[in-house]
C-alpha beads as a LAMMPS data file, in Angstrom:
LAMMPS data file: protein, C-alpha beads

88 atoms
87 bonds

1 atom types
1 bond types

-500.0 500.0 xlo xhi
-500.0 500.0 ylo yhi
-500.0 500.0 zlo zhi

Masses

1 110.0

Atoms # bond

1 1 1 -238.398 -338.569 185.164
2 1 1 -240.373 -339.891 188.338
3 1 1 -243.639 -341.339 188.070
4 1 1 -246.033 -340.604 190.900
5 1 1 -248.283 -343.395 192.395
6 1 1 -251.526 -342.987 194.051
7 1 1 -251.489 -343.240 197.561
8 1 1 -252.449 -346.529 199.478
9 1 1 -255.748 -346.621 200.158
10 1 1 -257.316 -347.854 203.565
11 1 1 -260.834 -348.286 204.094
12 1 1 -263.829 -349.771 203.988
13 1 1 -265.123 -352.055 201.467
14 1 1 -267.935 -353.779 199.474
15 1 1 -267.553 -356.870 197.347
16 1 1 -268.712 -356.001 194.325
17 1 1 -267.520 -359.845 192.461
18 1 1 -266.515 -363.204 193.914
19 1 1 -262.787 -363.573 193.514
20 1 1 -262.381 -364.993 190.016
21 1 1 -260.271 -367.796 188.616
22 1 1 -257.049 -365.561 187.908
23 1 1 -257.504 -364.058 191.803
24 1 1 -258.819 -360.677 190.707
25 1 1 -261.798 -359.191 192.526
26 1 1 -263.604 -355.786 192.377
27 1 1 -264.380 -353.914 195.615
28 1 1 -266.170 -350.822 196.094
29 1 1 -265.432 -348.275 198.756
30 1 1 -268.280 -348.297 201.130
31 1 1 -270.700 -345.409 200.494
32 1 1 -269.392 -344.454 197.302
33 1 1 -269.356 -345.552 193.892
34 1 1 -265.514 -345.615 193.636
35 1 1 -264.601 -349.539 192.247
36 1 1 -260.848 -350.708 192.754
37 1 1 -259.818 -353.951 190.742
38 1 1 -257.646 -356.053 193.058
39 1 1 -255.157 -358.025 190.938
40 1 1 -252.746 -359.424 193.397
41 1 1 -252.306 -360.139 197.237
42 1 1 -249.281 -359.594 199.506
43 1 1 -249.663 -363.567 200.272
44 1 1 -252.301 -366.412 199.971
45 1 1 -253.867 -365.796 203.165
46 1 1 -255.163 -362.407 202.162
47 1 1 -256.566 -363.809 198.776
48 1 1 -257.979 -366.742 200.813
49 1 1 -259.796 -364.445 203.805
50 1 1 -260.980 -361.657 200.944
51 1 1 -262.627 -365.273 198.672
52 1 1 -264.044 -366.923 201.555
53 1 1 -266.350 -363.418 202.068
54 1 1 -269.626 -363.565 199.906
55 1 1 -270.268 -360.785 197.568
56 1 1 -272.190 -357.750 199.254
57 1 1 -270.177 -358.496 202.652
58 1 1 -268.476 -355.037 203.895
59 1 1 -264.607 -355.508 205.028
60 1 1 -262.135 -353.138 205.987
61 1 1 -258.863 -353.765 203.476
62 1 1 -255.228 -352.161 203.153
63 1 1 -254.794 -351.626 198.990
64 1 1 -251.429 -350.725 197.290
65 1 1 -251.178 -349.699 193.710
66 1 1 -250.197 -352.228 191.427
67 1 1 -249.334 -349.929 188.704
68 1 1 -248.584 -346.218 188.291
69 1 1 -251.971 -345.196 187.420
70 1 1 -254.264 -346.708 190.074
71 1 1 -256.227 -348.955 188.052
72 1 1 -255.300 -351.810 189.520
73 1 1 -254.545 -352.732 192.995
74 1 1 -253.116 -355.202 195.563
75 1 1 -254.628 -356.130 198.982
76 1 1 -251.925 -356.071 200.994
77 1 1 -253.972 -356.794 204.271
78 1 1 -257.922 -357.450 205.650
79 1 1 -257.706 -355.271 208.556
80 1 1 -259.796 -356.976 211.833
81 1 1 -263.030 -356.117 213.409
82 1 1 -266.248 -354.696 211.779
83 1 1 -266.597 -352.109 209.881
84 1 1 -267.440 -348.818 212.089
85 1 1 -270.977 -347.542 211.816
86 1 1 -272.300 -351.323 210.648
87 1 1 -274.203 -353.870 212.433
88 1 1 -277.270 -353.627 214.503

Bonds

1 1 1 2
2 1 2 3
3 1 3 4
4 1 4 5
5 1 5 6
6 1 6 7
7 1 7 8
8 1 8 9
9 1 9 10
10 1 10 11
11 1 11 12
12 1 12 13
13 1 13 14
14 1 14 15
15 1 15 16
16 1 16 17
17 1 17 18
18 1 18 19
19 1 19 20
20 1 20 21
21 1 21 22
22 1 22 23
23 1 23 24
24 1 24 25
25 1 25 26
26 1 26 27
27 1 27 28
28 1 28 29
29 1 29 30
30 1 30 31
31 1 31 32
32 1 32 33
33 1 33 34
34 1 34 35
35 1 35 36
36 1 36 37
37 1 37 38
38 1 38 39
39 1 39 40
40 1 40 41
41 1 41 42
42 1 42 43
43 1 43 44
44 1 44 45
45 1 45 46
46 1 46 47
47 1 47 48
48 1 48 49
49 1 49 50
50 1 50 51
51 1 51 52
52 1 52 53
53 1 53 54
54 1 54 55
55 1 55 56
56 1 56 57
57 1 57 58
58 1 58 59
59 1 59 60
60 1 60 61
61 1 61 62
62 1 62 63
63 1 63 64
64 1 64 65
65 1 65 66
66 1 66 67
67 1 67 68
68 1 68 69
69 1 69 70
70 1 70 71
71 1 71 72
72 1 72 73
73 1 73 74
74 1 74 75
75 1 75 76
76 1 76 77
77 1 77 78
78 1 78 79
79 1 79 80
80 1 80 81
81 1 81 82
82 1 82 83
83 1 83 84
84 1 84 85
85 1 85 86
86 1 86 87
87 1 87 88
């Protein structure tokens, strides 16, 4: 029997909590109440870049499911550039 994983998620997210000692962080899809619990990173650079941003910062991320239920996520990439529609 195959398990269907939720699709990868790319978009603009708001950092809801600081990166914890275990590396986990909660991000919310911008403009929604949908949160994603990030529990792993593609590499240490992605983790460092995310940890360097303060809570409330908007960031463009690429996420991949870490489990079949889609409750935990892996941050695979921080995308360059400011999110569209934000700024002065």
